[in-house]
N, C-alpha and C positions, 0 to 999 in steps of 0.2 A: 748708903744710907741705912739700909736696916740694922747694918752692924752698929751703926752709930745709938738705936734704937730698939732694946730687945724687948721689949713692950708689943712696938708694933711687928716685930718680925715673930712675935708668939702667934699673934692674932695672925699674921698673913699665913706661917705655917698652921694653926689649924682650920681656915678656910681653906687650903689647900686639901689639907686630909678629909675635909667633911667634903669638898664639892668631890674630889675623885673616892671619896670612900675607899680608902688609903690606910693602911696603917705602920705602924711602925719599923715593922722586918719585909718588906715588901720590897722586891727587887727593882732594878733601875728598867728593865725591860717591860716589867707588870704591871710598873706606874706610867711607864709611854703610851701603854694599852689605856686606860685608866684616863689619861689625860688627853680630852675631847672638846669639841667646838662646845656643847653644851657644858663642859666641866667648865671652862672657859668661862662663859659667857656666865656662870654663880660667882665668881669671884673679883665681886667689887671691889672690896678691900685691896684687891692687890691692884687691879687695876690703879685704883685713886694713888697706892704707894708709888705705882711708877711713875704716874703721870706726874706725880709730886717733885720726885727725884729727876727728872726730865724737866720739871720746872728750874729747878735751883740749879740746875747744871745741862744745861744745853748742849746737845752733840754738835750743834750748827752756830756758830758765833753770830747775832742777833744784831750786829752793825758792821755790816760789809764793809767794809771799808778798800779802796784801790786805788792802784798809785796811777796822779795824771799824766805822768810823761816817764 
């Protein structure tokens, strides 16, 4: 969903950078250490984007049908 909405993608990116205090040239290992529960708790926009994506494209079918016989 983010790739279809570049403005939303940019907002999420800025929120992640702000919450983790990361810059553009950070390594993945450094980023991993900055990605704490406190940082995740600050990412409300990311949470909303993920929740909306799961609402539109649920991972489990909502109409659980089964064969009678």
